[in-house]
RODO-2510 file (C-alpha; in nm, 4 decimals, decimal comma):
residues 442
     n   res          X          Y          Z
     1     x     0,0000     0,0000     0,0000
     2     x     0,2931     0,2345     0,0583
     3     x     0,3588     0,2633    -0,3142
     4     x    -0,0051     0,3525    -0,3828
     5     x     0,0009     0,6179    -0,1120
     6     x     0,3218     0,7661    -0,2514
     7     x     0,1893     0,7730    -0,6076
     8     x    -0,1429     0,9159    -0,4936
     9     x     0,0295     1,2015    -0,3094
    10     x     0,2414     1,2792    -0,6146
    11     x    -0,0693     1,2780    -0,8354
    12     x    -0,2554     1,5068    -0,5948
    13     x     0,0383     1,7496    -0,5908
    14     x    -0,0011     1,7938    -0,9679
    15     x    -0,3643     1,9039    -0,9441
    16     x    -0,5281     2,0835    -1,1113
    17     x    -0,4193     1,9231    -1,4374
    18     x    -0,4253     2,1164    -1,7638
    19     x    -0,7502     2,0440    -1,9441
    20     x    -0,5772     1,9150    -2,2583
    21     x    -0,3599     1,6801    -2,0517
    22     x    -0,6593     1,5446    -1,8589
    23     x    -0,8529     1,4900    -2,1799
    24     x    -0,5710     1,2705    -2,3141
    25     x    -0,5741     1,0562    -1,9986
    26     x    -0,9557     1,0357    -1,9927
    27     x    -0,9701     0,9337    -2,3578
    28     x    -0,7063     0,6643    -2,3105
    29     x    -0,8885     0,5240    -2,0086
    30     x    -1,2282     0,5320    -2,1800
    31     x    -1,1002     0,3282    -2,4734
    32     x    -0,8889     0,0939    -2,2625
    33     x    -1,1611     0,0205    -2,0095
    34     x    -1,4432    -0,0427    -2,2550
    35     x    -1,2264    -0,2510    -2,4867
    36     x    -1,0711    -0,4679    -2,2141
    37     x    -1,3726    -0,5114    -1,9866
    38     x    -1,5870    -0,6300    -2,2768
    39     x    -1,3124    -0,8457    -2,4267
    40     x    -1,2795    -1,0347    -2,0998
    41     x    -1,6425    -1,1367    -2,1513
    42     x    -1,5967    -1,2374    -2,5163
    43     x    -1,6641    -0,9204    -2,7180
    44     x    -1,4933    -0,9542    -3,0577
    45     x    -1,4408    -0,5902    -3,1579
    46     x    -1,0766    -0,4968    -3,2175
    47     x    -0,9190    -0,2008    -3,0402
    48     x    -0,9310    -0,0078    -3,3669
    49     x    -1,3006    -0,0830    -3,4137
    50     x    -1,3647     0,0227    -3,0540
    51     x    -1,1802     0,3498    -3,1085
    52     x    -1,3648     0,4317    -3,4308
    53     x    -1,7002     0,3444    -3,2720
    54     x    -1,6597     0,5359    -2,9458
    55     x    -1,4583     0,8312    -3,0762
    56     x    -1,6187     0,8877    -3,4154
    57     x    -1,9392     0,6839    -3,4146
    58     x    -1,8175     0,4851    -3,7159
    59     x    -1,8317     0,1133    -3,7828
    60     x    -1,5309    -0,0218    -3,9731
    61     x    -1,4795    -0,3701    -4,1131
    62     x    -1,7194    -0,6528    -4,0392
    63     x    -1,8544    -0,6480    -3,6849
    64     x    -2,1187    -0,8338    -3,4862
    65     x    -2,4146    -0,6039    -3,4180
    66     x    -2,4498    -0,7324    -3,0613
    67     x    -2,0831    -0,6527    -2,9936
    68     x    -2,1254    -0,3009    -3,1328
    69     x    -2,4317    -0,2300    -2,9204
    70     x    -2,2641    -0,3856    -2,6181
    71     x    -1,9605    -0,1583    -2,6561
    72     x    -2,1710     0,1564    -2,6914
    73     x    -2,3797     0,0589    -2,3877
    74     x    -2,0625    -0,0055    -2,1883
    75     x    -1,9465     0,3499    -2,2531
    76     x    -2,2836     0,4882    -2,1436
    77     x    -2,2516     0,2809    -1,8263
    78     x    -1,9050     0,4228    -1,7628
    79     x    -2,0401     0,7769    -1,7913
    80     x    -2,3223     0,6912    -1,5488
    81     x    -2,0732     0,5562    -1,2968
    82     x    -1,8531     0,8665    -1,3125
    83     x    -2,1517     1,0973    -1,2726
    84     x    -2,2923     0,8968    -0,9818
    85     x    -1,9545     0,8803    -0,8061
    86     x    -1,9265     1,2605    -0,8033
    87     x    -2,2521     1,2897    -0,6052
    88     x    -2,1083     1,2375    -0,2575
    89     x    -2,4462     1,2916    -0,0909
    90     x    -2,6028     0,9936    -0,2688
    91     x    -2,5150     0,6476    -0,1280
    92     x    -2,4799     0,3391    -0,3435
    93     x    -2,8142     0,1649    -0,3994
    94     x    -2,9444    -0,1593    -0,5448
    95     x    -3,1602     0,0508    -0,7751
    96     x    -2,8515     0,2104    -0,9296
    97     x    -2,6882    -0,1297    -0,9870
    98     x    -3,0043    -0,2662    -1,1502
    99     x    -3,0297     0,0486    -1,3643
   100     x    -2,6658     0,0080    -1,4664
   101     x    -2,7357    -0,3524    -1,5613
   102     x    -3,0389    -0,2465    -1,7644
   103     x    -2,8159     0,0048    -1,9463
   104     x    -2,5531    -0,2561    -2,0305
   105     x    -2,7927    -0,5255    -2,1523
   106     x    -3,0467    -0,2794    -2,3022
   107     x    -3,3320    -0,5319    -2,3184
   108     x    -3,4359    -0,8863    -2,2352
   109     x    -3,3190    -1,1528    -2,4775
   110     x    -3,3495    -1,5287    -2,5175
   111     x    -3,0566    -1,7698    -2,5115
   112     x    -3,0913    -2,0979    -2,6994
   113     x    -2,8725    -2,3955    -2,6060
   114     x    -2,8340    -2,7627    -2,6829
   115     x    -2,7840    -2,9877    -2,3807
   116     x    -2,5280    -3,2727    -2,3749
   117     x    -2,8054    -3,5252    -2,4383
   118     x    -2,8999    -3,3438    -2,7610
   119     x    -3,2184    -3,1795    -2,6408
   120     x    -3,2700    -2,8068    -2,6976
   121     x    -3,3492    -2,5570    -2,4268
   122     x    -3,3881    -2,1831    -2,3924
   123     x    -3,4078    -1,9208    -2,1202
   124     x    -3,4552    -1,5463    -2,0950
   125     x    -3,1842    -1,3050    -1,9807
   126     x    -3,3554    -1,0267    -1,7885
   127     x    -3,2086    -0,6750    -1,8180
   128     x    -3,2134    -0,4889    -1,4870
   129     x    -3,3607    -0,7779    -1,2870
   130     x    -3,1981    -1,0260    -1,0534
   131     x    -3,1608    -1,3791    -1,1845
   132     x    -3,4520    -1,6209    -1,1956
   133     x    -3,2449    -1,9358    -1,2511
   134     x    -2,9246    -2,0705    -1,0878
   135     x    -2,5895    -1,9797    -1,2398
   136     x    -2,2505    -2,1406    -1,2033
   137     x    -1,9070    -2,1611    -1,3626
   138     x    -1,6495    -2,4300    -1,4345
   139     x    -1,3275    -2,3433    -1,2484
   140     x    -0,9776    -2,3725    -1,4037
   141     x    -0,9443    -2,7033    -1,2150
   142     x    -1,2642    -2,8380    -1,3774
   143     x    -1,4933    -2,8075    -1,0743
   144     x    -1,8551    -2,6923    -1,0843
   145     x    -1,8693    -2,3686    -0,8799
   146     x    -2,2139    -2,2434    -0,7770
   147     x    -2,3073    -1,8815    -0,7091
   148     x    -2,5922    -1,7654    -0,4852
   149     x    -2,9314    -1,9093    -0,5707
   150     x    -3,2093    -1,6890    -0,7133
   151     x    -3,3881    -1,7184    -0,3762
   152     x    -3,0816    -1,6014    -0,1798
   153     x    -2,9854    -1,3201    -0,4137
   154     x    -3,2200    -1,0328    -0,3075
   155     x    -3,1252    -1,0622     0,0612
   156     x    -2,7543    -1,1004    -0,0120
   157     x    -2,7575    -0,7932    -0,2382
   158     x    -2,9344    -0,5915     0,0315
   159     x    -2,6666    -0,7014     0,2805
   160     x    -2,3894    -0,6121     0,0334
   161     x    -2,5127    -0,2575    -0,0231
   162     x    -2,5751    -0,1962     0,3464
   163     x    -2,2290    -0,3277     0,4320
   164     x    -2,0616    -0,1103     0,1665
   165     x    -2,2300     0,2145     0,2742
   166     x    -2,1455     0,1455     0,6384
   167     x    -1,7856     0,0457     0,5626
   168     x    -1,7411     0,3626     0,3578
   169     x    -1,8549     0,5744     0,6533
   170     x    -1,6254     0,3931     0,8942
   171     x    -1,3229     0,4424     0,6670
   172     x    -1,1271     0,1516     0,8139
   173     x    -1,0253     0,0261     0,4675
   174     x    -0,8360     0,2023     0,1929
   175     x    -1,0354     0,2720    -0,1259
   176     x    -0,8614    -0,0092    -0,3159
   177     x    -0,9327    -0,2556    -0,0345
   178     x    -1,2956    -0,1470    -0,0189
   179     x    -1,3368    -0,1618    -0,3975
   180     x    -1,1703    -0,5037    -0,4252
   181     x    -1,3711    -0,6565    -0,1409
   182     x    -1,6937    -0,5267    -0,2945
   183     x    -1,5925    -0,6763    -0,6304
   184     x    -1,5239    -1,0150    -0,4733
   185     x    -1,8420    -1,0279    -0,2627
   186     x    -2,0504    -0,9169    -0,5597
   187     x    -1,9026    -1,1838    -0,7885
   188     x    -1,9760    -1,4557    -0,5325
   189     x    -2,3428    -1,3521    -0,5424
   190     x    -2,3514    -1,3172    -0,9226
   191     x    -2,6924    -1,1484    -0,8984
   192     x    -2,7715    -1,1291    -1,2714
   193     x    -2,7941    -1,3921    -1,5432
   194     x    -2,5383    -1,2051    -1,7569
   195     x    -2,3108    -0,9010    -1,7277
   196     x    -2,1861    -0,9614    -1,3728
   197     x    -1,8164    -0,9222    -1,4585
   198     x    -1,8743    -0,5909    -1,6365
   199     x    -2,0901    -0,4609    -1,3487
   200     x    -1,8320    -0,5619    -1,0878
   201     x    -1,5529    -0,3738    -1,2677
   202     x    -1,7730    -0,0662    -1,3153
   203     x    -1,8749    -0,0537    -0,9468
   204     x    -1,5142    -0,1092    -0,8391
   205     x    -1,4213     0,1980    -1,0423
   206     x    -1,7206     0,3852    -0,9019
   207     x    -1,5719     0,3323    -0,5539
   208     x    -1,2216     0,4406    -0,6541
   209     x    -1,3451     0,7488    -0,8430
   210     x    -1,5750     0,8425    -0,5539
   211     x    -1,2695     0,8510    -0,3274
   212     x    -1,0602     1,0649    -0,5604
   213     x    -0,8548     0,7917    -0,7281
   214     x    -0,8144     0,7341    -1,1019
   215     x    -1,0128     0,4432    -1,2432
   216     x    -0,8367     0,1190    -1,3299
   217     x    -0,8299    -0,1227    -1,6231
   218     x    -0,8086    -0,5004    -1,5987
   219     x    -0,6352    -0,5997    -1,9223
   220     x    -0,8044    -0,8728    -2,1246
   221     x    -0,4628    -1,0191    -2,2097
   222     x    -0,4142    -1,0642    -1,8338
   223     x    -0,7469    -1,2425    -1,7894
   224     x    -0,5872    -1,5664    -1,6688
   225     x    -0,4035    -1,3890    -1,3839
   226     x    -0,7202    -1,1986    -1,2936
   227     x    -0,9225    -1,5207    -1,2720
   228     x    -0,6425    -1,7036    -1,0915
   229     x    -0,6386    -1,4356    -0,8201
   230     x    -1,0160    -1,4749    -0,7801
   231     x    -0,9846    -1,8535    -0,7694
   232     x    -0,7226    -1,8393    -0,4926
   233     x    -0,9667    -1,6368    -0,2868
   234     x    -1,2454    -1,8878    -0,3564
   235     x    -1,0242    -2,1628    -0,2162
   236     x    -0,9593    -1,9594     0,0990
   237     x    -1,3230    -1,8584     0,1477
   238     x    -1,4838    -2,1910     0,0534
   239     x    -1,7604    -2,2896    -0,1893
   240     x    -2,0663    -2,1761     0,0105
   241     x    -2,2129    -1,8711    -0,1732
   242     x    -2,3265    -1,6903     0,1418
   243     x    -1,9734    -1,7236     0,2862
   244     x    -1,8359    -1,5660    -0,0299
   245     x    -2,0931    -1,2863    -0,0075
   246     x    -1,9627    -1,2066     0,3423
   247     x    -1,5912    -1,2701     0,2817
   248     x    -1,3389    -1,0829     0,4942
   249     x    -1,0519    -0,8709     0,3643
   250     x    -0,7974    -1,1130     0,5135
   251     x    -0,9379    -1,3930     0,2936
   252     x    -0,8885    -1,2175    -0,0396
   253     x    -0,5269    -1,0997    -0,0196
   254     x    -0,4302    -1,2365    -0,3661
   255     x    -0,7108    -1,0345    -0,5243
   256     x    -0,6193    -0,7184    -0,3318
   257     x    -0,2585    -0,7562    -0,4461
   258     x    -0,3678    -0,7987    -0,8073
   259     x    -0,5982    -0,4959    -0,8035
   260     x    -0,3358    -0,2870    -0,6242
   261     x    -0,0977    -0,3454    -0,9163
   262     x    -0,3714    -0,2266    -1,1539
   263     x    -0,4170     0,0883    -0,9444
   264     x    -0,0420     0,1549    -0,9374
   265     x    -0,0416     0,1394    -1,3168
   266     x    -0,3375     0,3789    -1,3357
   267     x    -0,1663     0,6259    -1,1018
   268     x     0,1616     0,6113    -1,2953
   269     x    -0,0209     0,6861    -1,6222
   270     x    -0,2181     0,9666    -1,4567
   271     x     0,1016     1,1226    -1,3198
   272     x     0,2702     1,1129    -1,6605
   273     x    -0,0413     1,2604    -1,8171
   274     x    -0,0586     1,5374    -1,5574
   275     x     0,3002     1,6315    -1,6414
   276     x     0,2259     1,6400    -2,0129
   277     x     0,4510     1,3388    -2,0746
   278     x     0,3761     1,0498    -2,3068
   279     x     0,1157     0,8085    -2,1681
   280     x     0,1918     0,5409    -2,4249
   281     x     0,2642     0,2021    -2,2704
   282     x     0,5221    -0,0541    -2,3702
   283     x     0,2734    -0,2644    -2,5670
   284     x     0,0812     0,0231    -2,7268
   285     x     0,2773    -0,0225    -3,0504
   286     x     0,0737    -0,3375    -3,1152
   287     x    -0,2691    -0,1784    -3,0951
   288     x    -0,1438     0,1281    -3,2829
   289     x    -0,0378    -0,0949    -3,5727
   290     x    -0,3636    -0,2873    -3,5551
   291     x    -0,5593     0,0373    -3,5616
   292     x    -0,3704     0,2008    -3,8461
   293     x    -0,3242    -0,1068    -4,0621
   294     x    -0,6231    -0,3202    -3,9673
   295     x    -0,7094    -0,3683    -4,3364
   296     x    -0,3630    -0,4973    -4,4265
   297     x    -0,2707    -0,7286    -4,1399
   298     x    -0,2434    -1,0922    -4,2511
   299     x    -0,3376    -0,9966    -4,6065
   300     x    -0,1311    -1,0857    -4,9154
   301     x     0,1036    -0,8567    -5,1030
   302     x    -0,0410    -0,5938    -5,3351
   303     x    -0,1863    -0,7601    -5,6435
   304     x    -0,1691    -0,6384    -6,0024
   305     x    -0,5414    -0,5668    -5,9815
   306     x    -0,4852    -0,3469    -5,6774
   307     x    -0,2058    -0,1579    -5,8523
   308     x    -0,4232    -0,0992    -6,1560
   309     x    -0,7100     0,0299    -5,9453
   310     x    -0,4811     0,2705    -5,7562
   311     x    -0,3265     0,4008    -6,0801
   312     x    -0,6703     0,4502    -6,2312
   313     x    -0,7664     0,6460    -5,9180
   314     x    -0,4582     0,8615    -5,9704
   315     x    -0,5359     0,9102    -6,3398
   316     x    -0,8883     1,0250    -6,2537
   317     x    -0,7396     1,2878    -6,0237
   318     x    -0,5085     1,4142    -6,3014
   319     x    -0,7975     1,4378    -6,5477
   320     x    -1,0034     1,6322    -6,2966
   321     x    -0,7185     1,8802    -6,2353
   322     x    -0,6662     1,9299    -6,6100
   323     x    -1,0389     1,9844    -6,6723
   324     x    -1,0667     2,2481    -6,3985
   325     x    -0,7461     2,4392    -6,4872
   326     x    -0,7702     2,4202    -6,8657
   327     x    -0,9550     2,7502    -6,9170
   328     x    -0,6794     2,9368    -6,7292
   329     x    -0,3865     2,8041    -6,9310
   330     x    -0,4204     3,0970    -7,1752
   331     x    -0,3025     3,3341    -6,8995
   332     x     0,0459     3,1877    -6,9444
   333     x     0,2833     3,2052    -7,2366
   334     x     0,3449     2,8318    -7,2170
   335     x     0,1854     2,5548    -7,0172
   336     x     0,3472     2,2148    -7,0434
   337     x     0,1370     1,9284    -6,9075
   338     x     0,3200     1,5986    -6,8675
   339     x     0,0751     1,3455    -6,7300
   340     x     0,1801     1,0111    -6,5843
   341     x     0,1924     0,7358    -6,8407
   342     x    -0,0202     0,5097    -6,6252
   343     x     0,2453     0,2417    -6,5895
   344     x     0,3580     0,1046    -6,2575
   345     x     0,7309     0,1137    -6,1922
   346     x     0,8656    -0,1372    -5,9429
   347     x     1,1646     0,0226    -5,7736
   348     x     1,3109     0,0798    -5,4289
   349     x     1,0275     0,3135    -5,3321
   350     x     0,7774     0,0421    -5,4162
   351     x     0,6326     0,2299    -5,7125
   352     x     0,5902     0,5793    -5,8510
   353     x     0,3914     0,7715    -6,1107
   354     x     0,4485     1,1400    -6,1772
   355     x     0,2673     1,4226    -6,3495
   356     x     0,4031     1,7764    -6,3948
   357     x     0,2443     2,1052    -6,4987
   358     x     0,4986     2,3730    -6,5945
   359     x     0,3647     2,7300    -6,6056
   360     x     0,5778     2,9879    -6,7962
   361     x     0,4920     3,3583    -6,8182
   362     x     0,6873     3,6271    -7,0070
   363     x     0,6910     3,9771    -6,8592
   364     x     0,8551     4,1932    -7,1203
   365     x     1,1996     4,0494    -7,1665
   366     x     1,1857     3,8596    -6,8384
   367     x     1,0583     3,5068    -6,8075
   368     x     0,9313     3,3490    -6,4877
   369     x     0,7882     3,0050    -6,4172
   370     x     0,6690     2,7610    -6,1561
   371     x     0,5542     2,4011    -6,1667
   372     x     0,3257     2,1610    -5,9869
   373     x     0,4405     1,8021    -5,9448
   374     x     0,1787     1,5386    -5,8606
   375     x     0,3268     1,2146    -5,7344
   376     x     0,1789     0,8722    -5,6656
   377     x     0,3758     0,6345    -5,4451
   378     x     0,2533     0,2785    -5,3986
   379     x     0,3793     0,1277    -5,0752
   380     x     0,3338    -0,2025    -4,8937
   381     x     0,0385    -0,0988    -4,6791
   382     x    -0,0967     0,2094    -4,8575
   383     x    -0,0690     0,4466    -5,1473
   384     x     0,0220     0,8107    -5,1140
   385     x    -0,0611     1,1146    -5,3239
   386     x     0,1777     1,4080    -5,2809
   387     x     0,1602     1,7462    -5,4572
   388     x     0,4683     1,9702    -5,4633
   389     x     0,5013     2,3361    -5,5654
   390     x     0,8266     2,4487    -5,7334
   391     x     0,9017     2,8174    -5,7908
   392     x     1,2177     2,9386    -5,9628
   393     x     1,5208     2,8272    -5,7618
   394     x     1,3326     2,8085    -5,4329
   395     x     1,3060     2,4663    -5,2609
   396     x     0,9872     2,2795    -5,3409
   397     x     0,7230     2,2576    -5,0704
   398     x     0,4329     2,0200    -5,0193
   399     x     0,0844     2,1604    -5,0695
   400     x    -0,0984     1,8288    -5,0304
   401     x    -0,0049     1,4892    -4,8909
   402     x    -0,2358     1,2051    -4,7946
   403     x    -0,1977     0,8362    -4,7141
   404     x    -0,4785     0,6055    -4,8223
   405     x    -0,5436     0,2367    -4,7688
   406     x    -0,5861     0,0344    -5,0882
   407     x    -0,9622     0,0082    -5,0416
   408     x    -0,9995     0,3856    -4,9996
   409     x    -1,0382     0,6478    -5,2722
   410     x    -0,9487     1,0144    -5,2999
   411     x    -1,2687     1,1891    -5,2024
   412     x    -1,4462     1,4552    -5,4070
   413     x    -1,3693     1,6996    -5,1262
   414     x    -0,9977     1,6166    -5,1518
   415     x    -1,0058     1,6732    -5,5266
   416     x    -1,1752     2,0079    -5,4754
   417     x    -0,9186     2,1082    -5,2117
   418     x    -0,6305     2,0126    -5,4432
   419     x    -0,7714     2,2124    -5,7347
   420     x    -0,8385     2,5147    -5,5124
   421     x    -0,4827     2,5077    -5,3750
   422     x    -0,3337     2,4943    -5,7238
   423     x    -0,5703     2,7697    -5,8408
   424     x    -0,4688     2,9914    -5,5485
   425     x    -0,1018     2,9380    -5,6361
   426     x    -0,1698     3,0430    -5,9978
   427     x    -0,3438     3,3554    -5,8737
   428     x    -0,0688     3,4287    -5,6218
   429     x     0,2027     3,3838    -5,8848
   430     x     0,0449     3,6353    -6,1253
   431     x    -0,0205     3,8945    -5,8545
   432     x     0,2964     3,8732    -5,6480
   433     x     0,5812     3,7655    -5,8764
   434     x     0,7061     4,1258    -5,8900
   435     x     0,7062     4,1953    -6,2658
   436     x     0,5033     4,4201    -6,4947
   437     x     0,4583     4,3720    -6,8675
   438     x     0,7488     4,6132    -6,9212
   439     x     1,0081     4,4630    -6,6973
   440     x     1,1013     4,4469    -6,3294
   441     x     0,9236     4,6694    -6,0843
   442     x     1,1604     4,9299    -5,9311
***
């Protein structure tokens, strides 16, 4: 606990945190929590899909509709928990937990199963209501582990909430001890037919946030250690559900140790964020690559068909530029248009096509020119369109540059932006080049 206390004091000393810094930390936690908490329970959305859904409201790639709705509901539940935790006058209630459950599950639904003997059965999962049928789990050692019965559940949940509110007032436990013990007791009751793991992690974070601590994330890749810590506590407490629902802090030390490590990590990230430092973690490179290149991972090399489609996309852009600029070519003494020949060149840069427009204007005896170079580069994971502006002996500078995945196209808006930028450069060149029709301006 000493490390948590030390980190917490350091974090408090950095308050208030700059709004932009806090937003970065909040966004990271929001994505991490929703992604990991749902993945532990079998949600199949990737981190990239989760980010696009929760940050931009977009669905990318193929996704199960139930998983999408589940992820959105999870984020609503997280917002509810944060809002409720800030109301220090309002104690925790069973009504809030049932409402949270209703939010996560959204509505009742029927589960259909085939029993070992081949017969079919079905049952209804009730959103926002305590279970109406027994539930159990198979432990890592293969044993059948029963949770509280439907008949026991209402009384045990009433006891749990009364205990929590009283323990919070007494203040004999640290917030992480209180949150972890609540999590364990709640899981041993397993009051709902589905969603108990997600609810337990939300309420644990409700307790931490209510006491001024950052919320924590249980990583889905660490699921086995998470469940092992719970299982060790089950062995110490025993199999009787009511004993689990009234477990003592001394009986769940492995789980407290596990959750304390999660809180240390959350505090370390929060401290870095408060200082404006990078909050990237050692394994973030993996989800960054999965997010950016989700369409290319485990896919074959670029095919000839793909190359042809990309080059045709590029050719369409060149035709559009030529059509829009054509009526203005007469302003110049000479306009030389050298479009790409449409052939793919396999070289060290993976592939290039070029097009150049050279604009020459004579002002008396003085000639001045500039050019626009439009470049296509085909790479392993994407294709890139770059537009460069060259003027006299000045270094070229980029006026447009965009990376696109192979299944994406240059949008009409992009084409319009490109044409407008080139048009503005034409206008700027005529007005500001510094020459009159009779020679240099003095």
